[in-house]
N, C-alpha and C positions, 0 to 999 in steps of 0.2 A: 567567109563574111558572115555575120549574125545579124538580123534585123530587131536587135533588144538589146538594151544595155545592162546594164546590171548595177541595181540603186545601191546604196549605201545598208540600206536592210537587206540584201542578197536576193530582190524580186527582180526577176529579169521583166523587163519594161519594155513595150514596144511602142514607141513613140509616135508613129504613122498610123496604129491602130491600137491605140492606149484601151485598156479596160480599165472603168472606175472603179474596180476592187483592190488595182495595185496599184492605187497613188494612197501616199502615206504622209502626213505632217511630216514623220522623221528626217523622212526622205528629202521632204521640202525644206525644212529649217536647215539639217545639215549642209543641203548642194550648195544653198543661199548664200548661208552665212562664210560659204569659202569662194564664192563669185566675185568678184569686184566690176564695182560701176566703174563707165568711162572706159570700159575697155583697159581699165589697169593705167588709164593718163593721169588721175588725180593724184595730188602730189603726196599722198599716203594711202595704204590699201583701206576702200572704203566698200564695206559689202552689198549685193543688194539685200540682205535681210537686214541690214542695218536702217537702208532705204525704206524696205518695206515697214520695219517698226516705227519708224517717223512718220510714213503716211499714215498709220494707224492713227499716232497721237496727234495729227494735226485735223485729222478726221473727227476723233475725240474732242479736241480742243474746240472746233465747230460747232459742237452739237449735233454731227451727223449720228444717223442710228446705228446700233450696234450691226446689221449687215451690214451698214455699207461701210464700217470699222473694219470689221472682218473681211468683208472686201480689198479693202485698201491693203492690210497686210497679206493678202494673196494676189494681188493684182500680176504680180512679176512672177507664179507659182511655176509656168509652163518651163520657164528658163533653167529652173531646176532639172529638167529632162531634155531640152533640146539648146541649151544655153542662150545666149544674143546676139544678134548683130551688129553693127555700127550701122547707124540710120542709112548712110549713102549706098551702104552695100546693100541692105534690107527692102530697100524703094526697087532694086533692081533683080528682086528675087520676090516675085509675086508668089509662087509656090509655098515660099517660107509665112507667108503671110497667114494661108488657108491653114498649114498644121499647125502653126501656132494658134491661131484661133478656134480651132478644134480642140485643141489637148486645152487650152484655158478654159472654155466652155463645159469641157467634161469634169476639171478640177472644181470650177464652180459648182455643177450638178452634186459632184463627190461630197459636197459641203453644204449644199442644200441653200443655195446661191444662184440658181441656175432660173431665176423668174424675176430676174433687176431689172429694174424699170430703166425709159431713157433717163429720168430725170437724176437715177442712182449712179448711173453710170458715167453722168455729167460729173456728180459730185466726185465719183472716183477721179475723174481724168482731172477735174481740176486740183486738186490735193495732188496727185502725181506732179503735175503742171509746177504745181508752188513748191516742193520739195526739189524740182529737177534746176527751177531757177536757185535758189538758197545752196545750194550742193556745188552747182558751179561758182555761185560767186564766191564763196568761202573756200573751196580747193581748189578752182582754177582762177580765181580772178576776173570771171566772164560775167557779163549780164546777157540772160537769155531772154529774157522780155523787157519791154518797155514801153507803158511803165511797169515796176515789178510787183507779181501779185501780192495783194494780200495777207498774212498768214495768223494765225492764232497761237503762235505758242513759236519761241526762241527754242532751235534745236542744236543739239551739240553733235556735231560732223567730226569729232576726233577719233583717233585709229582705238579700236576696242580689240580685245581679245577674240579668238574665234568663237570656242567654247561656249564663254558668257553670253555672245550675240545667240547662237544657237538657241540657248536654254530660254532666253529671254523669249525669243519666238514663238518656241513652242506653250511658254508662260501665258503670252497672253493670248493664244489661239485656244489655248484650257479656258481662260476666262470669258473669251466669249462665246464659248461653244458650252460654258455651263461644266466643263468636265472639272471633277474633283481632283484639282493637281496634287500627286504624288512627291514628296520630299523627303532627304533625310541631310540634315544639316547638322554637323560636329563642331561643337566649340571646347576649346581644351587650355585648361591654366595649369602653371606647373603648382606644386602644392609638397608638403613634407609626406614622403614615401611614393611619391610617384605625380601620376598628371591625374588632374580632374579631369573629366569628358561627359559632357552634358549633350546628349543627341536629342533633336527635335525632331519628328515625323509629322506628318497628315493624321497620322494616327493615335500619336503618342509622344512619351518620351522616355528617354533611360538616363540615366546617372552613376555614377560611381568613381572610385579612387581606383587607378590601371595601373601595374607596374612601370610599366615601358612605353615610349612612343609607337615601338613597333606594334604592341599589342593593342593598342588604340586604333590602328587602322585595320587591327586582324579582324578585330572584334564588331567594326561596322563595315559592311558587303560594302564596296561601291557608294561612298554618300556624295552627294552632291558638292558639299563643300567641307571642308576640315581646317579652321583656323583656331590659331594656337598661338598664346602671349608669351611669346620665348624670340630672340633675333633668332632670324632664316636668312642664308646670303652673309658673309662674312668676309670682312674688309682684309687685306694681307699686303696693303700699300697705300700711301698716301693721298694714289690717285684713284681708289674705290670710295663712292660716296654712297652713305647708308642713309634711310632716310630720319635720323634719330633727329638733323637738326630742323626738318622742317615738317615733323611732326612737334616738336617743343614751341615754333611759331605760330600753331593751331592751339594749343593746350597753356596759353596764356592763364598764370595763377598755379597750373598745376605741370609746371615742365620737371620739378622733382621725380615725376613719375615715371619718366622716359630715362633710363639709365644709359650710358654711353657704350655702346656695343666692342667689347675687344678685339683684337685681329685674329683670325684664325690662329698663328702662330702662338698667341699667348691663351687659348682656349686650351689648347693642348698640354700649356705648361704644368710641371708637376706642384708648385706651391705657387702661395701669393708673391711672394716676394720676387720668382723667377716671372711670374705673368708679368707682373709689373713694369720690370727693367725690360724685357721681352716688347712689350704693347709704348714703350717708353721711345725703344729705338725703331720699331715699325711705325708709330703712329706720332711719334713725337711729343707721346702723353702718356702717364699713367692709367691706372685703371683703379676705381675705386673698391673699397671689401664690398660694398652692394654689388658690383657688377661682376666681381670675383666670384661672388657667392652662388652666383647661376651658371658659373663657367659648365659644371657640372651636364646641366640639363642642356645647354646650346651643343655643347659637344658631341651629347646623345642625339641630338636631331640630326646635328651634321655629319657625322658618323653614318645613322639609319640611312640619310639619303644619299651617301655617295654609294654606300652600299646595295639600296634599292631605287634605283634610279628613276622606276617609273612615276615615283612620288615626288620627285624635284618638282617646283612650280605648280604642284596639287596640293600638298600640305603648306599652307600659305600664313604668313605672320601678319598679325594685327595686333590691336592693342586698344585693351577694352575703355580705358578714361578716351581715348580717341573716338571710338564708336559710340560711346553713351555722348559725346557731345555731338556728332555728326547725327544723333536720333535726338537731339535736343536742341535743335535749330541752330546748330553750329555753337553752342554756346557750351564751355566746361562746365563740369559737377566739380563744385569749387571743396563742397564738404566733402569731411573724409571719410568713405568707405568703411572705415574699421569702426565708426561711430554710428549711434541711431539713426540721425537725421540724415547722412551720408546713406544708409541703408535705405529706409525709408523713400526717397528721393528715385532713387537707382531702382528698385523694383518698381514703383510706382509709373515709370518711365517702362520699362519692360513691357509693363501691363498694358501698355498702347496699344502695345505691338505684338504679342504673344497672349493670346488669354489664358495660358495655363502656367503662366508665371508664378503664382501663389503656388498651386500645386509644386511645381517644382521644388520653391522653396520651403514646403510640407513636411515632405518627403526627404529633403536633407535633412532639417532639423530632427526627425524621429529616425534618422540613420547614426549609429555610435560613431563609425568616423567620419562623413559628412557634417555633422553638426558641431563639427572643430574647426570646420573652414569654408563658413556659408560665403565670407566674403571672395571664396575662390570658384565657390559655386556659381554668383552672381556674374562674374567675370567672366565665366564660360558659358553661361547663359546667352550674356550679352554678346558673346563671338558668334554662337548657334545662332542667335536670332539675325543678326547681320548679315550670315551665310544665307538665312531662308529669304532678308529682304533682299538680296543682291540675286538670289534667281530672277526675281520680277525687273529689278531696274539695272542689275549689271555692278559690278564690284568694281570702284575705284581705287587708285592706288597714289600712294606718297614715296617719290616723287612720280609725276606724271608717266614718263617714261623711264623707270628704273633701270639701272645698269646692271648686269652679270657680274657675280663673284668670276674667282678662277675656277670653280669647279661648274660653272653654268646654271645658279641658282640666284632667282632674280633677288636684288636689293632692295625691298618695299614692304611697307603696311598697308595690307587694307581697308576698307571701308567701303560704305554704301553713301551716295548723296546726300546732305543734308536735308531733313523733316522737315 
């Protein structure tokens, strides 16, 4: 038996004799995103990292200092190395308290929080107790305190994807410690001759027309997000629920931009007539010529994912008009994107969130190939910006709890929360 644990970053960490230099925020964020609160007894998985993010948000909402906000984010960081015990057990293990306190103090020292005052510690405890109360109220229907503590914000305790929570935890940490966040987010839209791909990073951007979806992923090494405007996750029976209807309900006045997704069997048909009849037999309705026109690209993505399973549910479907609406305070942009006014509105909206929007468009307008598909460039940029914003806030999906298709691919469209 050894006296160390092997962390996510492959460090041999000694919980009883911890070294400050062995403490890594990547290990803390990863471990806490996979650890459940309440010993797993909430009605769905809710991680310690989610709790910690909410504590940070509550501290910020109360106007507490950045030191306290960071301390709230890290107040359970020791659990990433020694786990946690339920309170009745912990009370009977005094040595655990000593181990936990020693480790937590070293973690605070590691991130320059070792001199927290009694008043700051009280603020951290008050925030922690507030989140404890409302977590149990929402997820267990139990009141921990009477009267309930006053909260500064409404918090979302819904189940979230592990990876998005981990990324948000690190993003918040970087913001509070003033570390420049490195990111690489890719937006992809189909076009004549292939795919328009826009990649935005903290250092700049790349843009071009790429021949295949496989090349898009090959050309961008381990991006944080890849969002594509094309159906991913295909129905094979009437029991399979796609997000199309839910998105149409949001895009009132723009519902025509959401084509009905063909069934997988129709996507692999050889002619429109065959696809139309197949879709009618499987889903009870035919498909439009517009839907059939994109079947080649739908099939390309479907083939790619089924032959490269590591990208399943990493290459994500989105829709530019949905993303524009979410960035526009929930209001769809009704002006036609193919006309000057529609382009102007979309460009101005993107510029609020990505300061180099005009540079991207200027580059595209001076490129012999890209200048003929500016609207596709704007759509791809919108998806890249959505992915960038999602690194901080997390991506949401329609529907909230998407089904998987028969190939294990989620049938969803992702977006960020309304601005």
